[in-house]
Each structure stands twice: as C-alpha cells, then as structure tokens.
N, C-alpha and C positions, 0 to 999 in steps of 0.2 A: 811207375805205372800210373798213366795220364787220368785223372777224374774228368768226368764228361758233364755236360748240362742235363741233371735228371729230367727238368721238366720238359726238355726236347726230346730225351730218349723215351720217356713215358708216352709222350704224345703220338710219337711216331708208332710206338708197339700197340697202343690202344688203335690207331688208325688202322694197321695190319691185321689185328684180331678181328675187329668189327668188318672189316673186306672180306676176309675168310669166312665168317659166319655169314656175309651176303651171299658171297658166290657159290658156296657148297652147300648142298641141302642136309649131307649126313657126316658131319666133322665132330672129332674127338681130339682130347688133348692126352698128351702122354706125361705122365707124372713119376718120378724116379724116387720122389721125397727128398731130393736134394735142394740145396737152395736156391739154384736157378729155375726149377721147374716150379717151385714152390712160389717163388717171386713171380714167374709168368702167370700163375694161377691168381695171385692176387692184383696183377694188372689187369686179368679178364674180368676179375669181379668189379674193379673200378670201371671198365668199360661198359659193363651191364648191369649198373646200378645196385651192386652189393651181389650178384648172381653169378653162377657159373653156367651158362646157357647149353652146355654141351657135354656129355660123359666124359669122364677122366679115367684113362687107363692106366693102371700099375702092372707091369710084368714082374712077377712073382717066382725067383727060383726056389724059395724056401729057405733061404740060408741068409737072408739078411739080417741086421742087427736087431736085437729085442728093441732097443730104444727106437729104431726106423719103423717096427710094426706098430708099437703103441703111437707114435706121431702121426701114422697114416690113419689109425682107428679114430684118434682125438680130432684131427683137423678135418677129416672127411665129413665127421659129424657136425662139428661147429660150423663149416661152410655149406653143408647140407649138400654134399658132391653126389652126383649120380656117378658113383665109384664102380667100375669094372676091374676086378683082380683076374689077370690071365696067367695061368701057371706055365714055366718053362721046364724044360728038362734039363739034365747037367750030363753032357756027353762031350766027348772029344770034338773039336771042329778046328776050323783053320787057324784062329788066332793063339790057339794053345791054352785058351782059358775058357772052360767048358760051363763055368758059371754065368759070365757076364758078356759073352760074346755073340755068336750068330744064333745061338739057341734062344737066345731072347727074341731076336728078330723072327725066329720060326713060329714063336707063341704069338708075337704081334701079327703075323700073316694069318694066321687061324683066327684070331678075334677080329681083324678087318673084314675078313671073309664073311664071318659069321654075322656081323652086324652092318654089312656092307658099307663101311664107312669109305667116303671118297676123298676126304682129306684129314690130315694128322697135324696138330700143333705140338711143336718140339721146341726145346728151350736150349738148343745149342747156341754156343758162341763163336764168332770167328776166331778168336784169340787163343782158344782152347787148344788148338791141334791143327797143324799144316793143311791136313786135307778138308777140315770144315772151313776154313777160309776160302774154299772154292764155291761154297753153298750160295743159294739166293733166298730171297724172301719166300718167294713162292717157287718151289723147286718140283718138279713132276718127277713121279716114280712110275714104271710099268706095272703091269699085272703081276710080275714076279718081283716086283720092289728093286728092280735094277735102277741105276742112277748114272744118266750120261752126263758126267761132269765136264766134259770137253764141249759138249752142244747144249749150253742152256739158253732160256729167254732172257732177253736185255731187260733191264728195270731202270726205266728212265722217269724222270720228274714225277714220282708216285704212282707210276703206272705198273701196277703189279699184274701183269697178265701171264696166263700159263695155259699151254695146250694140254688137255687133259685125256691121258689113255683112258677111253670108256671102260677098259676093265682094271685101270690102276688107281692112283690116287696122286695127292699133289701134299707135299711137307710145306708146313708153316712155320716160319720160324722168326716170331716176334722180337727176340731179343739178340738177333745177331750182333747187332753193331755193340753191344753191351760189353764192358770189361769186367774182370772180378771184384774190383774195389766200387765200380759203379752199383753192383749187385748188393754188395753191403751197405753202402750209402743208403740206397733205397729201402732195404730192410730197416735200417735205423729211422729214416725219416717216415716209414708206413707202417712201423710196429708190426713187419710180417712174420708171424711165427715160424720157427726155425727148428730143424731136427737139433736136439741137444747134443749130439755127436760132434758138430763143429765147435763147442766149447770146451776149454783145456780141463781135463781131469788127471791129476796125479802127473802134472808136466806134459801130458800130450792130448792133442785134438786132431781131427779129421778135418781136412782142408778141401778134399773133394770125396764124395762118397759113393762107393760101389757096395760090395756083399762083404760077408765075413771072410770070403776066400780069396779075394782079390784086392784088398784095400787095407793099408797100413796106416797107422797114426804117425804124426809127426811132432816132432819136440816144438811145445809152445806153452806159454802160460796166458794166453789170451781167454780170458773168462767172461768178457762181454764183447758186444759189437763194437764198441768204441775201441777196445784194446785190440779185436781182429782188425780194425781199418789202420791203428796205428802200426800194428805189425806188418801189415801189406805194404804201407807206405816206405819200408826200409829193406823188405826181404829181397833176397835175390834167387829164392827157390822157386822152382816151377810149381804153378798151382797143383797139376796133377800128377806131382813125383811121387804121391803115395798110390797110383791107381798102377798097378803090375801090368795091365793089358797095353796101357799107353806108351811102355818101355819098348814095343815092338819095333821093328823096323818100320819106316815110312811107307813103303810100298805094300807091307802086309795091312796097314790101316786103309790105306787108299784102296786095295782090294776088298777089303771087307766093306767099306762103306759104300762101294759102288754096286755090291751084291745086296744092300739093304740094311747093314749093320747100323743100329742106331746110333 
C-alpha cells in the first residue's frame, strides 16, 4: 500500500471542505464514528480554526457497538459538535443486509428533507470499493438521491463545479484520494481520537466498522496506531473483508450506490 504526502492530501481536503462550505449554504457532514469520517471531521476542524462549522449526522440503526456509542457521546462533547442522530429501521432490502444497507439511506433522505440540506460531506475513499472509484469530489444527486455515475461533471485544475438539481443535493468527498495507510498516518501525526474497536483485544480487532450485525473482527495483535501501520505495510487482506455487505457482487453494490446508498 503506497504512502502519500500527507501535507498535500490535507491541503487538498481542506480546500475542498472550504469550497463546499462557501458554495452551499446549508451543508452537513455524515459521521459513521469510523476512522475515515472521524479523520474527515478532524480535517474540517483544522480548516475552520478548531470548529466544525456545520451539523454532523449519524445514522443510527440502534445496534452499533457499545464502544461506538460511548465514542460518539465523548467526541461529540469534546469537539462541541452540532450532532443530529437519525434513526433508521431494520427491514429487508436489496443488499440483503437490513441493518446497514438502503435503510440507512432512507433515514438520511428524511433528515436531509427535514433540515433542507443541499450538500453532504461524506468520507468515502476511491480505493475502498470499485463503484466508489467512479465518484467525483463534488458529486450531484437528484431529489430521489439517485446518482448518474456515467454522466458526471469534469473536475479539472481544482475547478470543482457541479450542477445542482434544485430539489437534490451534492455529495462532497474531501478524502477521495486517500488510502487506508494515509488515514492511519494522519491519525498518528495529528493525534486524532479513534474508536477503540480498531485496537486489538484478545487477538482480534476491527479494521472496518459497521454495526454488530454485519461486521466481524479480524485476527490481529495491533494495539497501537504504530502497530496498525506496521501491520498494514505487510498485509494482503482487503480492508473491508470484515464487512459482510461488501462481499456482495459488484453489480449489486453499483445498483445500491446509484440509488443513493451511502
């Protein structure tokens, strides 16, 4: 896994977040309590002098890990977040994973409509999944949350423009270029608080976090950030191998994402 220049990555992410805040009057950020979205919020704080100047949304299905709920409470208080918790239902849907699939998108649709947000900052990375590699930094969605991944605006020379459906919204992806080891290097260098489930306990740790129904721990003895980085430098295990829904066929994930799946 290739390590990149963190200063350049951070500079670009800060630029994108500031551009988004300037372009869109009613913006929010999505927070899963995982390493990527927490790092994204840490970058936002750096971009705005220690404050997160927009609401932070967590989609809660009620079955996250106890450690995750404690982490949410503690960090939201420490960073003085304007936290919005949106409850999602658990019922059968397209991916076959009723806990963390399209049902969370339904909950997000409701909260976006209630608060009339026209832009949403999301912490996806291109290297996580094939369909995510097709995203742009500024990616328009329709009023129904659909995404036309075959017809997206060009983004050249840091000109991030996007045609906004007046009844839709734009997804902002400030860490799109980052990879997993970049995230952990940034966490180490900036002392970013992280969910304790990422650290090994009894020989197991979570490398990618979902909820208790669709995430499994992987064998690991990494109990510190340094040890996690060393582990990543030699592993051939995929990052999201512990995320059950990511084992679905590519066309299913593509279909879900085009319909608004987070």
